[in-house]
Every structure is written in C-alpha cells, then in structure tokens.
N, C-alpha and C positions, 0 to 999 in steps of 0.2 A: 598192327603196331608191333614192331620188333623190340627186343630188349636191347637197350643202348649199349651195354657192356658185354654182349654175347661174344664169347671167344670163338664160336663156330662161324658165324656170318659177319662178325665185326660190326653188328648193329644195323646192317642193311635189311635183314629179314629174308634174304635170298641166298641160296647156295648155287653156285655156277659150276657146271660139269661139262667136260668136253669128251665126246665119244665119237670115234671115227671122223674126227675133224669137225663135228657139229656141236655147237654150244647149246646148252639148255640150262634152264634155271628152275628151281623149285623152292617152295617156302621152307624156311628154317623152323625147326620145332619150337624155337623161342617165341615165335609169333603166337602160336596157340597158347603157350604158357602165359604170355603177357595178356592175351585176351581173357583168359580164365581169371587172372588176378584182377583185371579191371572189372569184370562182371561181379566178382566177389566183393570188391570195394563198393560198387554201386548198389549191391544188394542190401547194405546197411544192417547186416546181421549183428545183433549185440554180441559183445565179447564173450559173455557166458555161454553162448551157443555156437561159437565159431568152429568148434571141432565136433559138433553133434553128428553122430552116426547111428545106424540101426543096432550097433553092438551095445546093448544095455544090460544092466544087472537084473536078472530074473528074480522074482520074489521067491525067497527060500522058505520052505516049510509051509507054503500056502498054495495048495493045488488050485483053489478057486481063482486066486489072483493070477496064477500062471496061465490058466485057461483064458481069462479075460484078456490078458496081454497078448497071448498067442493069437486069439481071434482078431484083436485090433491090428496086429502087425501084418496080417495077411493082405487086407485091402490096401493098406498104406504102401507096402512094398510093391504090390501089383501095380498101383498107380505110378510109382516112380519108375518101375521097369518098363511099362508100356508107353509112357509119355514120349512124344506128343500124340501117338496113335491111340486115342481113348475112345471107347465105344460108349455112347450115351452120355452120362454125366461127366463133366470136365472139372469138377471140383472135389475137394475133401473137406469135411467138417468133423474135427476131432472134439468130442464132448466128454466132460468128466470133471470131478472136483479138482481143487488146487493140488499141485504137487505130484501128479501122477505121470508126468512126462509128456504132456500134449505138445508143448512148445518144442521140446527136444526132438520129438519125432517129426513134427511139421518142418523144422529146420533141416533135419536129416534128409527129408525129401527134397527140399530146396537145394541143398548142397549137391545132391545127386544130379539134379537138373542143371545146376550151374557148371558142374564138371563136364557136362555134355554140350555146353555152349548156349544154354537157354538163359534168358534174362529173368531173374526173380528179384522182387523187392519186398523187404520185410517192413511192416509197419505195426507198431503197437496201436491198438484201436484208439485208445484215449489220446495218445500223442498225435496220431493222424488227424483226429478231429480238432485238436488244439491248433495244429499247423494250418488246417483249412480255415478255421475261424480267424486266425491271425493274418491269413492271406488277404482278408478284406481290408486290412489296415495298410494304407499306401506307404507307411513308413517302414513296414517290414521288408525283409529281404526277398529276393526272387525265389529262393528255395521254398519258402513258405507258400508263395503264390502258386508254385508248380506242384505242390503236394497233391492237390485234388486231381489234377490232370494225370499225374503219375499213377495214382490209385486206379484211374479209369483205364489207362493205356498200357501199363506194364504187361509184358507177356504173361508173367505169373505173379499174382499178388498174394503175399502171405500176410493175413490179417490176424494178429494175435490178441487174445483176450476180448473177443467180440462181446459187446454188451456192457463192458466195464466203464460206463460213463453215465452220469445223471441223465435221465430221459427228459428231453424237451422236444418240441415240435421241430426245431432246427436239426437236432441230432437225428431224429427219426427220418426226416426228409433227406438228410445228407447220406446216411448209410443206405437208405432205400435207393437213392440215385446211383450210388457206386455199385451195389449188388445187382440192380436191374440192368445197368449198362453192361456189366461183365457177363451177365446171363444172356442178354439179347445178342451180344457179339461173340458168344462162346469163348470168352477169355477165361482161362483157368483161375480159380480162387482156392487157396488153402487157408482155412480158418480154424481157430480154436475158441472154445467158450467154456466157462464154468457154470453156465446157467442151464437148468434142466428144461425138459420139454416133454409133454405127454407122449410124443411120438418117437423120442430118441433116448428115453431112460432118465434116470435121476429122480429123486424124490422132491416134489413140490412142497409137500407137508411131511415133516418128520418129527419124531418124538425127541424133545430136547434133553430129557434126563429121566432117571428112574426113582429119584428121591423126592418124596413129598407128592403133592398133587400133580397129576399129569400136565406137562406143559409141551407145547409144540412150536416148532419154528416153521414159518411159512416163507418159502423162498420165491423170489421173482422168477418168472419163466423167461425164456429167451424172447418169446414174442412180446412180453411186456417191456423188455429192455431195448428192442430194436424195431418193434412195430410189426403188425401182421403182414404188410406188403413185403417188407424185406425178408421176413421169415419164410413166406411162401416161395419167393424166388430162390432163396438160399436152399430150400429143400428140393426145388426143381433142378438145380444145377449141381448139387453136391451129394456124394456118397457119404452117409453119416457113419462115423466110427465111434461107437460108445466105449468109454473107458471107466464107467462107474463101477465102484466096488474095489478099485485098486487102492493100496495103501499110499499115504503121503510120504514120498521118499525124502522130502526135505526134513520132516520131523525125524525120520530115521537117521538122517545124516547128522542132525543136531545132537541126537542121543549118543 
C-alpha cells in the first residue's frame, strides 16, 4: 500500500525508470513506510509506550540495581536482534515487581520487530480476557469475537501483566489454551508478570514491617494465577528474564 500523497511516486507506489530504451519499475520507499505505519496501528500499543526504546535511565548510585538491569537487557536485546532466527525458546517472560520497566522493555522489543516488518499485537492480559468473554455475547462487535483468534494467530503476541485477573476455571482454561497453542505451533510470545515463582525469583513470603510483632505478606505465585498447565508451557517456550530487586521508577518519578 502506497502513501496517497507521496510526492515521489504520486501515490502509485511505483517508480518508473528508462535505461537504454528499456523501462523498469521498482517499489517506492513510501510503500515500506506505509506498511510500517499500518503494522504499528494494528499492534495496539498503548500511548504511554508508543516511543519505548532500549535507551532507559540507568539506576544511579545503586550498583546492584545496575547489575540486575544490565543482566536483564542482554537476553532481551539478543532476542530482538536475532528474531526471527531463534534457537530453542521462541518467547520472552519478563518478571519482577511493579514499576521496574518490564512493559517498557517488552514494547521496545515489539517496536524493533515492527520496524523490520513483523506483525506484533499488544494485549493487556485482563483486557484480553474481558474481550474474549464478551465475544460470547452475540450483541458484541466483531472485534471482540476476533480477540481470541488474534491471540492465537498473531505472528508475535505481547501479553502484558500476565496473571492480573481473578482466578476462575474459565480464566485458567482460556490462558492455558492460548499459551499451549502458541507453544505447540512455535509462535513467539512476549509476556510480563508481577507474580513470583520459585524457579524465576521474587519472594513468595516477605516480611511486611519491622515495627511490633513480625508480620508477613504471602503473595500468590504465577502458577496460582494462571494454573500449572499454562505455567509449564510458558516455561517450556520462554526465556525467563528476572528483574527482581530493581527500584520502582514510578515512585521515583512521583517524588
């Protein structure tokens, strides 16, 4: 698809040249630009992350946090650079507490792939489940009925905030179906989650405070939020990138 008002090709998408009396045609650069813009629109990336890149603010005065972030960036950038020629696991799972930049980095990967002509679709986990559920209602629009199929078939699915929904049998079955399908057909999945797991870091039990009698917070694990089957397939298909121990940059921004 060409750019309608392109001053080079006049909106045709083709450039015609004559050499030694022989005419030839080649695609105008506006075609690639239009395709990239269309892919970006269909990706449904939220406005907050439309300009996400790997250029991020490094933690100042915190060598431990800098080391955690540096170790996280290596597999993330490697994945983006090598795609689609990936050896072994074809997914990424970014794990860590809220506000450490998981979504930002996941979208940075997606934007790299989009710029190279790959189809990526962003879904917030909770929003996707709500769309799929509403798709069972005949009165809802076609876009809601297509949400489930899009999650299955998109070249690259970016699933943000995995596990952030009340756990029910329907939720567990639905997320298991999506992850299993993408695993079985080797379709790339990039996911983020705030929930800890014994095999990927994060504290399931942590001390709540130091004043008065000792109190502890017990957090749900990822397996408890998405079910053991989905968790197993997720680990089978994804390289896990732990970001536990990084500071909450949102709180820093508010201060």
